MARMAR-752597 format. One record per residue (C-alpha): x, y, z; chain. Coordinates in steps of 0.25 Angstrom, whole numbers, plus 5000, padded with zeros to 4 digits. Each point is the difference from the previous one (the first is absolute). Example, Ala and Ser with C-alpha at 12.3 -4.5 7.8 and 13.67 -1.06 7.14 Angstrom:
2
- c1 | c2 | c3 | chain
- 5049 | 4982 | 5031 | A;
- 5006 | 5014 | 4998 | A;
//
This chain:
641
- c1 | c2 | c3 | chain
- 5835 | 5487 | 4757 | A;
- 5004 | 4991 | 5011 | A;
- 4999 | 4986 | 4991 | A;
- 5009 | 5008 | 4988 | A;
- 5010 | 5003 | 5010 | A;
- 5000 | 4985 | 5004 | A;
- 5001 | 4996 | 4986 | A;
- 5014 | 5008 | 4997 | A;
- 5011 | 4993 | 4997 | A;
- 5011 | 5003 | 5011 | A;
- 5009 | 5003 | 4990 | A;
- 4992 | 5012 | 4995 | A;
- 5005 | 5006 | 5015 | A;
- 5014 | 4999 | 5000 | A;
- 5002 | 5011 | 4994 | A;
- 4994 | 5012 | 5006 | A;
- 5002 | 4992 | 5013 | A;
- 5016 | 5002 | 4995 | A;
- 4997 | 5016 | 4997 | A;
- 4995 | 5001 | 5011 | A;
- 5010 | 4994 | 5008 | A;
- 5011 | 5008 | 4994 | A;
- 4992 | 5014 | 5000 | A;
- 5000 | 4998 | 5016 | A;
- 5015 | 4997 | 4999 | A;
- 5003 | 5010 | 4991 | A;
- 4993 | 5011 | 5011 | A;
- 5006 | 4996 | 5011 | A;
- 5014 | 5001 | 4994 | A;
- 4996 | 5013 | 4994 | A;
- 4994 | 5006 | 5013 | A;
- 5011 | 4993 | 5010 | A;
- 5013 | 5009 | 4988 | A;
- 4992 | 5012 | 4999 | A;
- 4995 | 5004 | 5015 | A;
- 4987 | 5005 | 5004 | A;
- 4992 | 5009 | 4993 | A;
- 4995 | 5014 | 5007 | A;
- 4985 | 4992 | 5001 | A;
- 5009 | 4991 | 5007 | A;
- 5008 | 5009 | 5008 | A;
- 4987 | 5006 | 5001 | A;
- 4991 | 4988 | 5009 | A;
- 5014 | 4998 | 5007 | A;
- 5000 | 5014 | 5006 | A;
- 4986 | 4999 | 5002 | A;
- 5001 | 4988 | 5009 | A;
- 5011 | 5005 | 5006 | A;
- 4992 | 5013 | 5004 | A;
- 4988 | 4991 | 5005 | A;
- 5010 | 4993 | 5008 | A;
- 5009 | 5013 | 5006 | A;
- 4985 | 5008 | 5000 | A;
- 4996 | 4988 | 5011 | A;
- 5013 | 5001 | 5007 | A;
- 5001 | 5015 | 5002 | A;
- 4986 | 4999 | 5007 | A;
- 5009 | 4995 | 5014 | A;
- 5008 | 5011 | 4999 | A;
- 4995 | 5016 | 5006 | A;
- 4994 | 5008 | 4989 | A;
- 5007 | 5013 | 4997 | A;
- 4993 | 5010 | 4991 | A;
- 5009 | 5012 | 4996 | A;
- 4990 | 5012 | 4996 | A;
- 5008 | 5012 | 4993 | A;
- 4995 | 5013 | 4995 | A;
- 5013 | 5005 | 4990 | A;
- 5002 | 5012 | 4994 | A;
- 5013 | 4998 | 4991 | A;
- 5001 | 4987 | 5003 | A;
- 5009 | 4999 | 5013 | A;
- 4990 | 4995 | 5008 | A;
- 4997 | 4989 | 4990 | A;
- 5013 | 4995 | 4999 | A;
- 5002 | 5000 | 5017 | A;
- 4987 | 4991 | 4999 | A;
- 5005 | 4990 | 4989 | A;
- 5013 | 5000 | 5011 | A;
- 4992 | 4996 | 5011 | A;
- 4991 | 4989 | 4994 | A;
- 5013 | 4993 | 4995 | A;
- 5006 | 5001 | 5013 | A;
- 4988 | 4998 | 5007 | A;
- 4999 | 4985 | 4991 | A;
- 5014 | 4997 | 5003 | A;
- 4998 | 5000 | 5015 | A;
- 4985 | 4992 | 5000 | A;
- 4988 | 5009 | 4998 | A;
- 4990 | 5001 | 4990 | A;
- 5003 | 5014 | 4995 | A;
- 4993 | 5008 | 4989 | A;
- 5003 | 5015 | 4994 | A;
- 4986 | 5007 | 4997 | A;
- 5001 | 5015 | 4994 | A;
- 4988 | 5007 | 5007 | A;
- 4995 | 5003 | 4990 | A;
- 4994 | 4985 | 4996 | A;
- 4998 | 4996 | 5015 | A;
- 4987 | 4999 | 5005 | A;
- 4999 | 5008 | 5014 | A;
- 4988 | 4993 | 5005 | A;
- 5011 | 4987 | 5000 | A;
- 5010 | 5008 | 5010 | A;
- 4992 | 4994 | 5012 | A;
- 5002 | 4985 | 4995 | A;
- 5015 | 5003 | 4998 | A;
- 5009 | 4992 | 5010 | A;
- 5013 | 5009 | 4998 | A;
- 5001 | 5011 | 4994 | A;
- 5013 | 5009 | 4996 | A;
- 4995 | 5014 | 4992 | A;
- 5012 | 5006 | 4993 | A;
- 4995 | 5013 | 4997 | A;
- 5005 | 5013 | 4992 | A;
- 4994 | 5014 | 5005 | A;
- 4997 | 5009 | 4988 | A;
- 5001 | 5016 | 4999 | A;
- 4996 | 5007 | 5013 | A;
- 4997 | 4988 | 5006 | A;
- 4990 | 4991 | 4992 | A;
- 5000 | 4987 | 4996 | A;
- 5006 | 4995 | 4986 | A;
- 4989 | 4997 | 4989 | A;
- 4998 | 4985 | 5001 | A;
- 4997 | 5003 | 5015 | A;
- 4991 | 5011 | 5000 | A;
- 4987 | 4992 | 5000 | A;
- 5004 | 4991 | 5010 | A;
- 5005 | 5010 | 5010 | A;
- 4985 | 5008 | 4996 | A;
- 4994 | 4988 | 5004 | A;
- 5009 | 4997 | 5014 | A;
- 4999 | 5014 | 5006 | A;
- 4984 | 4999 | 5000 | A;
- 5004 | 4985 | 5009 | A;
- 5000 | 4998 | 5015 | A;
- 5001 | 4988 | 5008 | A;
- 4985 | 4998 | 5000 | A;
- 4998 | 5000 | 4985 | A;
- 5014 | 4996 | 4999 | A;
- 5007 | 4990 | 5008 | A;
- 5012 | 4996 | 4999 | A;
- 5002 | 4995 | 5015 | A;
- 5006 | 4985 | 4992 | A;
- 5008 | 5009 | 4990 | A;
- 5016 | 4999 | 5003 | A;
- 5008 | 5013 | 4993 | A;
- 5013 | 5007 | 4998 | A;
- 5001 | 5014 | 4991 | A;
- 5013 | 5005 | 4990 | A;
- 4997 | 5014 | 4996 | A;
- 5007 | 5005 | 4990 | A;
- 5000 | 5016 | 4999 | A;
- 5009 | 5013 | 4998 | A;
- 5004 | 5009 | 5011 | A;
- 4999 | 5012 | 4991 | A;
- 4986 | 4998 | 5001 | A;
- 4991 | 5006 | 5012 | A;
- 4992 | 4987 | 5003 | A;
- 5012 | 4992 | 5001 | A;
- 4994 | 4984 | 4997 | A;
- 4989 | 5005 | 5004 | A;
- 4992 | 4988 | 4993 | A;
- 5008 | 4990 | 5009 | A;
- 4997 | 5008 | 5011 | A;
- 4984 | 5000 | 4997 | A;
- 5002 | 4984 | 4997 | A;
- 5004 | 4998 | 5016 | A;
- 4990 | 5008 | 5004 | A;
- 4988 | 4994 | 4992 | A;
- 5004 | 4987 | 5002 | A;
- 5001 | 5001 | 5018 | A;
- 4987 | 5008 | 4998 | A;
- 4994 | 4986 | 4993 | A;
- 5009 | 4993 | 5010 | A;
- 5009 | 4995 | 4994 | A;
- 5013 | 4993 | 5006 | A;
- 5012 | 5006 | 4996 | A;
- 5014 | 4990 | 4999 | A;
- 5010 | 5010 | 4999 | A;
- 5004 | 5013 | 4998 | A;
- 4996 | 5010 | 4988 | A;
- 5012 | 5003 | 4992 | A;
- 5000 | 5013 | 4992 | A;
- 5009 | 5001 | 4989 | A;
- 5006 | 5013 | 4996 | A;
- 5002 | 5003 | 4984 | A;
- 5007 | 5011 | 5003 | A;
- 5012 | 4990 | 5005 | A;
- 4998 | 4988 | 4999 | A;
- 4988 | 4992 | 4996 | A;
- 5006 | 4986 | 4998 | A;
- 5010 | 5001 | 5011 | A;
- 4988 | 5004 | 5009 | A;
- 4992 | 4987 | 4996 | A;
- 5012 | 4990 | 5003 | A;
- 5002 | 5006 | 5013 | A;
- 4983 | 4998 | 5004 | A;
- 4999 | 4986 | 4994 | A;
- 5014 | 4996 | 5010 | A;
- 4991 | 4999 | 5010 | A;
- 4986 | 4998 | 4994 | A;
- 5003 | 4985 | 4997 | A;
- 5004 | 4997 | 5013 | A;
- 4987 | 5006 | 5006 | A;
- 4991 | 4993 | 4991 | A;
- 5006 | 4986 | 5002 | A;
- 5003 | 5000 | 5013 | A;
- 4984 | 5004 | 5001 | A;
- 4996 | 4988 | 4989 | A;
- 5011 | 4990 | 5008 | A;
- 5008 | 4999 | 4985 | A;
- 5014 | 4998 | 5001 | A;
- 5010 | 5011 | 4995 | A;
- 5015 | 4999 | 5000 | A;
- 5000 | 5016 | 4991 | A;
- 5012 | 5004 | 4994 | A;
- 4999 | 5003 | 4983 | A;
- 4990 | 4995 | 4992 | A;
- 5005 | 4997 | 4988 | A;
- 4989 | 4991 | 4996 | A;
- 4987 | 5002 | 4992 | A;
- 4987 | 4990 | 4999 | A;
- 4995 | 5003 | 4986 | A;
- 4984 | 5008 | 5000 | A;
- 4997 | 5003 | 4985 | A;
- 5003 | 4993 | 4987 | A;
- 5000 | 5003 | 4985 | A;
- 4988 | 4993 | 4995 | A;
- 5003 | 5002 | 4984 | A;
- 4989 | 5000 | 4988 | A;
- 5007 | 4998 | 4987 | A;
- 4986 | 5000 | 4993 | A;
- 4999 | 5014 | 5005 | A;
- 4995 | 5008 | 4989 | A;
- 4994 | 5013 | 5009 | A;
- 5008 | 5013 | 4995 | A;
- 5009 | 5006 | 5011 | A;
- 4995 | 5012 | 5008 | A;
- 5005 | 5003 | 5012 | A;
- 4987 | 5003 | 5008 | A;
- 4987 | 4997 | 4992 | A;
- 4989 | 5010 | 5002 | A;
- 4986 | 4994 | 5006 | A;
- 4990 | 5008 | 4996 | A;
- 4994 | 4995 | 5012 | A;
- 5008 | 5006 | 5012 | A;
- 5002 | 5013 | 5005 | A;
- 5014 | 5004 | 4992 | A;
- 5011 | 5000 | 5010 | A;
- 5014 | 4994 | 5005 | A;
- 4997 | 4987 | 4995 | A;
- 4988 | 5004 | 4989 | A;
- 5010 | 5012 | 4993 | A;
- 4998 | 5007 | 4987 | A;
- 5006 | 5003 | 4987 | A;
- 5001 | 5015 | 5000 | A;
- 5007 | 5007 | 4988 | A;
- 5010 | 5010 | 5001 | A;
- 4994 | 5015 | 4993 | A;
- 5011 | 5009 | 5007 | A;
- 5015 | 5000 | 5003 | A;
- 5009 | 5011 | 5004 | A;
- 5009 | 5005 | 5006 | A;
- 4999 | 5009 | 5012 | A;
- 5012 | 5005 | 5001 | A;
- 5007 | 5012 | 4996 | A;
- 5015 | 4994 | 4999 | A;
- 4999 | 4985 | 5000 | A;
- 5013 | 4997 | 4995 | A;
- 5003 | 4991 | 5014 | A;
- 4986 | 4998 | 5007 | A;
- 4986 | 4999 | 4994 | A;
- 4987 | 5001 | 5004 | A;
- 4987 | 4996 | 4992 | A;
- 4987 | 5005 | 4996 | A;
- 4991 | 4989 | 4997 | A;
- 4987 | 4999 | 4995 | A;
- 4993 | 4985 | 4998 | A;
- 4985 | 5000 | 4995 | A;
- 4990 | 4989 | 5005 | A;
- 4991 | 5000 | 4990 | A;
- 4990 | 4988 | 5000 | A;
- 5002 | 4997 | 5013 | A;
- 4989 | 5005 | 5011 | A;
- 5013 | 5004 | 5011 | A;
- 4997 | 5011 | 5009 | A;
- 5010 | 5007 | 5009 | A;
- 5001 | 5013 | 5009 | A;
- 5012 | 5010 | 5000 | A;
- 5011 | 4994 | 5010 | A;
- 4996 | 4987 | 4996 | A;
- 5012 | 4991 | 4995 | A;
- 5004 | 4992 | 4987 | A;
- 5005 | 4986 | 5002 | A;
- 5009 | 4998 | 4988 | A;
- 5006 | 4986 | 4995 | A;
- 5013 | 5001 | 4993 | A;
- 5007 | 4987 | 4994 | A;
- 5014 | 4997 | 5002 | A;
- 5010 | 5004 | 4990 | A;
- 5003 | 4988 | 4991 | A;
- 5015 | 5003 | 5002 | A;
- 4996 | 4997 | 5012 | A;
- 4992 | 4985 | 5000 | A;
- 5010 | 4996 | 4991 | A;
- 5012 | 5001 | 5009 | A;
- 4991 | 4995 | 5012 | A;
- 4997 | 4987 | 4989 | A;
- 5013 | 4999 | 4997 | A;
- 5003 | 4996 | 5015 | A;
- 4988 | 4989 | 5000 | A;
- 4997 | 4987 | 4998 | A;
- 4988 | 4992 | 4995 | A;
- 4997 | 5011 | 4991 | A;
- 4988 | 4997 | 4990 | A;
- 4990 | 5010 | 4993 | A;
- 4990 | 4989 | 5001 | A;
- 4988 | 5009 | 5007 | A;
- 4997 | 4995 | 5014 | A;
- 4993 | 5004 | 5011 | A;
- 5006 | 5001 | 5014 | A;
- 4992 | 4991 | 5011 | A;
- 5001 | 4996 | 5016 | A;
- 5007 | 4987 | 5000 | A;
- 4990 | 4997 | 5011 | A;
- 4986 | 5005 | 4999 | A;
- 4992 | 5009 | 4989 | A;
- 5004 | 4998 | 4986 | A;
- 4998 | 5012 | 4995 | A;
- 5011 | 5011 | 4994 | A;
- 5005 | 5008 | 5011 | A;
- 5004 | 5010 | 4986 | A;
- 4990 | 5008 | 4994 | A;
- 5001 | 4993 | 4988 | A;
- 5010 | 4987 | 4992 | A;
- 5012 | 5004 | 4997 | A;
- 5014 | 4997 | 4995 | A;
- 5012 | 5001 | 5008 | A;
- 5004 | 5013 | 4992 | A;
- 4985 | 5007 | 5001 | A;
- 4999 | 4995 | 5015 | A;
- 5016 | 5006 | 5003 | A;
- 4994 | 5014 | 4992 | A;
- 4988 | 5003 | 5006 | A;
- 4997 | 4992 | 5013 | A;
- 5015 | 4999 | 5008 | A;
- 5005 | 5012 | 5007 | A;
- 5017 | 4999 | 4992 | A;
- 5003 | 5013 | 5007 | A;
- 4997 | 4999 | 5014 | A;
- 5012 | 4997 | 5008 | A;
- 5005 | 4986 | 5004 | A;
- 4992 | 4996 | 5013 | A;
- 5010 | 4989 | 5008 | A;
- 4988 | 4989 | 5001 | A;
- 5001 | 5001 | 4986 | A;
- 5013 | 4997 | 4998 | A;
- 5000 | 4989 | 5008 | A;
- 4990 | 4992 | 4994 | A;
- 5009 | 5003 | 4987 | A;
- 5015 | 4996 | 5005 | A;
- 4995 | 4986 | 5001 | A;
- 5001 | 5000 | 4984 | A;
- 5014 | 5005 | 5001 | A;
- 5008 | 4989 | 4991 | A;
- 5012 | 5001 | 5003 | A;
- 5002 | 4995 | 5019 | A;
- 5010 | 5011 | 5005 | A;
- 4992 | 5012 | 4990 | A;
- 4987 | 4994 | 5007 | A;
- 5007 | 5001 | 5014 | A;
- 5006 | 5013 | 4999 | A;
- 4986 | 5005 | 4993 | A;
- 4993 | 4995 | 5014 | A;
- 5010 | 5006 | 5010 | A;
- 4998 | 5013 | 4996 | A;
- 4984 | 4997 | 5003 | A;
- 5000 | 4994 | 5013 | A;
- 4996 | 5009 | 5014 | A;
- 5014 | 5005 | 5005 | A;
- 5007 | 5012 | 5000 | A;
- 5010 | 4998 | 4991 | A;
- 4991 | 4993 | 4990 | A;
- 4990 | 5013 | 5003 | A;
- 5012 | 5011 | 4998 | A;
- 5001 | 4991 | 4985 | A;
- 4988 | 5000 | 4997 | A;
- 4998 | 5015 | 5000 | A;
- 5011 | 5002 | 4992 | A;
- 4996 | 4992 | 4992 | A;
- 4987 | 5003 | 4999 | A;
- 5005 | 5017 | 4996 | A;
- 5008 | 4994 | 4988 | A;
- 4991 | 4988 | 4994 | A;
- 4985 | 5009 | 5004 | A;
- 4992 | 4989 | 4992 | A;
- 4998 | 4985 | 5001 | A;
- 5005 | 5000 | 4985 | A;
- 5016 | 5004 | 5004 | A;
- 4998 | 4989 | 5012 | A;
- 5000 | 4992 | 4988 | A;
- 5009 | 5004 | 4993 | A;
- 5012 | 5000 | 5011 | A;
- 4996 | 4986 | 5005 | A;
- 5002 | 4996 | 4984 | A;
- 4996 | 4985 | 5002 | A;
- 4988 | 5003 | 5006 | A;
- 4989 | 4993 | 4989 | A;
- 4988 | 5003 | 5007 | A;
- 4987 | 4990 | 4995 | A;
- 4990 | 5011 | 4994 | A;
- 4990 | 4994 | 5008 | A;
- 5007 | 5002 | 5014 | A;
- 5002 | 5016 | 4997 | A;
- 4986 | 5001 | 4995 | A;
- 4997 | 4996 | 5015 | A;
- 5008 | 5007 | 5008 | A;
- 5003 | 5015 | 4991 | A;
- 4989 | 5010 | 5005 | A;
- 4990 | 5004 | 4992 | A;
- 5000 | 5012 | 4990 | A;
- 4992 | 5011 | 5006 | A;
- 4992 | 5012 | 4994 | A;
- 5007 | 5016 | 5003 | A;
- 4991 | 5008 | 5004 | A;
- 5000 | 5016 | 4996 | A;
- 4993 | 5011 | 5006 | A;
- 4988 | 5004 | 4989 | A;
- 5002 | 5014 | 4995 | A;
- 4986 | 5001 | 4995 | A;
- 4986 | 4999 | 5003 | A;
- 4989 | 4994 | 4995 | A;
- 4988 | 5010 | 4998 | A;
- 5012 | 5010 | 4994 | A;
- 5006 | 4989 | 4991 | A;
- 4989 | 4988 | 4998 | A;
- 5005 | 4987 | 4993 | A;
- 5015 | 5006 | 5003 | A;
- 5010 | 4998 | 5011 | A;
- 5015 | 5010 | 5000 | A;
- 5011 | 4996 | 5010 | A;
- 5012 | 5006 | 5003 | A;
- 5013 | 4991 | 5001 | A;
- 5013 | 5004 | 5003 | A;
- 5010 | 4989 | 4993 | A;
- 5010 | 4992 | 5008 | A;
- 5012 | 4995 | 4994 | A;
- 4999 | 4986 | 5003 | A;
- 4987 | 4999 | 5003 | A;
- 4988 | 4991 | 4994 | A;
- 4987 | 5005 | 4997 | A;
- 5004 | 5015 | 4997 | A;
- 5011 | 4997 | 4989 | A;
- 4989 | 4993 | 4995 | A;
- 4993 | 5011 | 4999 | A;
- 5009 | 5011 | 4996 | A;
- 5001 | 4988 | 4987 | A;
- 4985 | 5001 | 4996 | A;
- 4997 | 5007 | 4988 | A;
- 4984 | 5005 | 4995 | A;
- 4992 | 4988 | 4997 | A;
- 5009 | 4991 | 5010 | A;
- 4990 | 4992 | 5010 | A;
- 5004 | 4999 | 5015 | A;
- 4993 | 4991 | 5011 | A;
- 4992 | 5009 | 5010 | A;
- 4991 | 4998 | 5011 | A;
- 4994 | 5013 | 5010 | A;
- 5003 | 4998 | 5015 | A;
- 4990 | 5008 | 5008 | A;
- 5007 | 5010 | 5012 | A;
- 4994 | 5010 | 5011 | A;
- 5010 | 5012 | 4991 | A;
- 4986 | 5006 | 4995 | A;
- 4996 | 5014 | 4999 | A;
- 4988 | 5004 | 5011 | A;
- 4987 | 4999 | 4993 | A;
- 4996 | 5013 | 5005 | A;
- 5008 | 5010 | 4989 | A;
- 5001 | 5011 | 5010 | A;
- 5008 | 4991 | 5009 | A;
- 5013 | 5011 | 5004 | A;
- 5014 | 4991 | 4994 | A;
- 5013 | 4999 | 5002 | A;
- 5007 | 4991 | 4992 | A;
- 5015 | 4998 | 5002 | A;
- 5010 | 4991 | 4985 | A;
- 5011 | 5002 | 4998 | A;
- 5007 | 4992 | 4987 | A;
- 4993 | 4989 | 4994 | A;
- 4991 | 5003 | 5017 | A;
- 4991 | 5008 | 4990 | A;
- 4995 | 4988 | 4993 | A;
- 4986 | 4999 | 5006 | A;
- 5000 | 5015 | 5002 | A;
- 4997 | 5003 | 4985 | A;
- 4990 | 4989 | 5001 | A;
- 4991 | 5009 | 5010 | A;
- 5004 | 5013 | 4994 | A;
- 4995 | 4992 | 4988 | A;
- 4985 | 4998 | 5008 | A;
- 5001 | 5015 | 5005 | A;
- 5002 | 5005 | 4985 | A;
- 4986 | 4990 | 4995 | A;
- 4994 | 5007 | 5012 | A;
- 5002 | 5015 | 4997 | A;
- 4996 | 4999 | 4987 | A;
- 4987 | 4992 | 5003 | A;
- 4998 | 5015 | 5010 | A;
- 5004 | 4993 | 5016 | A;
- 5004 | 5010 | 5009 | A;
- 5014 | 4994 | 5004 | A;
- 5006 | 5002 | 5013 | A;
- 5014 | 5006 | 5003 | A;
- 5013 | 4989 | 4993 | A;
- 5014 | 5004 | 5004 | A;
- 5010 | 4993 | 4993 | A;
- 5014 | 4996 | 5005 | A;
- 5009 | 4994 | 4989 | A;
- 5013 | 4998 | 4999 | A;
- 5012 | 4996 | 4993 | A;
- 5017 | 5005 | 4995 | A;
- 4999 | 5009 | 4992 | A;
- 4988 | 5008 | 4991 | A;
- 5005 | 4996 | 4987 | A;
- 5004 | 4988 | 5002 | A;
- 4987 | 4992 | 5007 | A;
- 4991 | 5009 | 5003 | A;
- 4990 | 4989 | 4997 | A;
- 4986 | 5005 | 4993 | A;
- 5003 | 5012 | 5002 | A;
- 4991 | 5003 | 4989 | A;
- 4989 | 4995 | 5005 | A;
- 5003 | 5008 | 5015 | A;
- 4999 | 5011 | 4995 | A;
- 4986 | 4998 | 4991 | A;
- 4995 | 4996 | 5015 | A;
- 5008 | 5013 | 5008 | A;
- 4993 | 5009 | 4989 | A;
- 4985 | 4992 | 4999 | A;
- 5001 | 5001 | 5015 | A;
- 4999 | 4985 | 5003 | A;
- 5014 | 5004 | 5007 | A;
- 4997 | 5013 | 5009 | A;
- 5015 | 4998 | 5006 | A;
- 5011 | 4993 | 4992 | A;
- 5013 | 4997 | 5009 | A;
- 5015 | 4997 | 4992 | A;
- 5012 | 4995 | 5004 | A;
- 5012 | 5000 | 4992 | A;
- 5011 | 4994 | 5010 | A;
- 5010 | 5001 | 4991 | A;
- 4999 | 5015 | 4994 | A;
- 5003 | 5007 | 5013 | A;
- 5011 | 4999 | 5011 | A;
- 4992 | 4994 | 5010 | A;
- 4993 | 4987 | 4995 | A;
- 4984 | 5001 | 4999 | A;
- 4990 | 4990 | 5002 | A;
- 4986 | 5000 | 5000 | A;
- 4999 | 5001 | 5017 | A;
- 5006 | 5010 | 5000 | A;
- 4990 | 5007 | 4991 | A;
- 4990 | 4993 | 5009 | A;
- 5005 | 5007 | 5013 | A;
- 5001 | 5015 | 4992 | A;
- 4984 | 5001 | 4999 | A;
- 4997 | 4992 | 5013 | A;
- 4992 | 5008 | 5006 | A;
- 4990 | 4997 | 4986 | A;
- 5003 | 4986 | 5004 | A;
- 4994 | 4998 | 5012 | A;
- 4988 | 5011 | 4997 | A;
- 4997 | 4990 | 4988 | A;
- 4999 | 4986 | 5009 | A;
- 4992 | 5010 | 5011 | A;
- 4992 | 5001 | 4988 | A;
- 4997 | 4984 | 4997 | A;
- 5012 | 4999 | 4990 | A;
- 5009 | 4988 | 4994 | A;
- 5013 | 4999 | 4998 | A;
- 5005 | 4992 | 4990 | A;
- 5016 | 4993 | 5001 | A;
- 5005 | 4992 | 4987 | A;
- 5015 | 4995 | 4999 | A;
- 5011 | 4996 | 5007 | A;
- 4998 | 4993 | 5013 | A;
- 5014 | 5001 | 5006 | A;
- 5002 | 5016 | 5001 | A;
- 4991 | 5008 | 4993 | A;
- 4987 | 4993 | 5006 | A;
- 5005 | 5002 | 5014 | A;
- 5008 | 5013 | 5000 | A;
- 4986 | 5006 | 4994 | A;
- 4992 | 4992 | 5012 | A;
- 5011 | 5009 | 5010 | A;
- 4997 | 5010 | 4993 | A;
- 4984 | 4998 | 5001 | A;
- 5004 | 4998 | 5015 | A;
- 5007 | 5013 | 5001 | A;
- 4988 | 5007 | 4995 | A;
- 4990 | 4994 | 5009 | A;
- 5007 | 5002 | 5012 | A;
- 5003 | 5015 | 4996 | A;
- 4986 | 5004 | 4995 | A;
- 4993 | 4992 | 5006 | A;
- 4998 | 5005 | 5016 | A;
- 5001 | 4997 | 5013 | A;
- 4993 | 4987 | 4996 | A;
- 5012 | 4995 | 4993 | A;
- 5012 | 5004 | 5006 | A;
- 5004 | 4987 | 5004 | A;
- 5005 | 4989 | 4989 | A;
- 4990 | 4989 | 5004 | A;
- 4988 | 5010 | 4998 | A;
- 5006 | 5004 | 4984 | A;
- 5001 | 4985 | 4998 | A;
- 4987 | 4997 | 5006 | A;
- 4995 | 5010 | 4991 | A;
- 5007 | 4995 | 4987 | A;
- 4996 | 4987 | 5003 | A;
- 4985 | 5004 | 5001 | A;
- 5001 | 5006 | 4985 | A;
- 5007 | 4987 | 4996 | A;
- 4988 | 4991 | 5005 | A;
- 4991 | 5011 | 4995 | A;
- 5007 | 5000 | 4984 | A;
- 5004 | 5013 | 5003 | A;
- 5014 | 4996 | 4999 | A;
- 5003 | 4991 | 4989 | A;
- 5014 | 4997 | 4998 | A;
- 5003 | 4992 | 4985 | A;
- 5015 | 4996 | 5002 | A;
- 5010 | 4988 | 4996 | A;
- 5015 | 4996 | 5005 | A;
- 5010 | 4995 | 4991 | A;
- 5002 | 4986 | 5006 | A;
- 4995 | 4988 | 4997 | A;
- 4988 | 4995 | 5011 | A;
//
């Protein structure tokens, strides 16, 4: 072979060599003109990320652990990450759902941003973490090397305001943690974001002083990118917003498609209001639940709203993508690969009230400098700016309103995806029982004008599919059917009590003996909104309900509510409590639940004898009932937490 090469005439090599040279020159010219390809950029980004990661290791680590129910805690956590990076921390936000609790003792500095849900409970995503944390002490989990601070999100309309943040502080101290800054308590009944902004004003001076980092303060409009969109033009997988994984338990991250089998109006006069009874079939899925549990529903954004947002974005593409971290794991942060329209429809909360931290990031993409300055001025942290922001927020409502007002803003699609809050499921008390209605779930839904999920459910026709999962609660019927029960549920608060009634009906049909049951229901007018009247009358006739107490507030000169009916039979209520009875309260947390509790206190003090003559004794008695699951509440407030 070598001899043949030597014998070859040099003239035979001229043409091939010329072609190679021309090819190389052509390729150089082509790559110069066409710019970098996606793979080129990926290579550069990976190299840069490696350099940045090496540089970051010299900065103090700051872990933001959040537990969010509606998205506010997640948004605040992202804000702290962005500001922390700008100041000089190696900051990262982690959902408590995805956090390994055992890693806590290896952290250097942690900021908890945790919402309290319901009656002092952690959010769904934080439940497992707090179950673990409540079992720890300094011997099992030594946190003496961990510095921390806490911001809680709660609502003063609830009895156990910000209980989760208080529990976090107690547990961190118990395990020897070092608190660097005071615990903040945000109140959704007033202004969560302003509470957060005020709290973090002094957070950064405290942290930077401890870690000896220079900090100049002031309004921060600088943001470092933490996620990017990895486009995949070759993706051929049909889009499913939450692909079902058979090997995993059905839950918030693994919902299933249920079929609507009934969707009917419950109100007698539905011209102005609407309350729907909806039945869903779960055939094909092994989903167990009990009366009193909650149904989580994923509702998509309206197509018109999606179009409106897309019109305000730049870099829009129909190509499927995964959302991945700029540094670290390249796992898709979204449940499935999708294009922008699908992402905005299923994964981004477009109706959520605009947050300052999000708008600060978006303001940087105003094309008009004057408008950019005007936008930024509204977002600053002085009194005049705060007043103007509140005024505009009431008028503009969501992020689209702000983008429309400041019309030169064109937010890149990937920036929009990074900063907007995730679309959260909505929860409804289940109005059925697995033992009475196997493979079916019923809910009772009051339709809210301008809402996301309730109008969506209202439109669902028989045969439509809805994406759902269940969440357990402690609002369950007693194990012993003979236990006396006092059930109080005006309006749609009747929903979980309907499920308990179905359980009692099923037990009675099997010949089980039932304990006494006093049922209190209230609404405006008998002919207008007496929900589930036929069921209540049937239960009363069959002895499933011992006494039915009805309050129609608009039918008399003096408004009568369920607490008034409760007071009328105070002696019987006390006797039932003395015999091991349980109290169930469901509905509005702002007034009804408080008024009912005040009435219960009066009943206990009036009929409880000498032992219950002081209010402290009465409150201790109620607290004991709560701890023994004999005073159960499923109450809610309309404020966003």
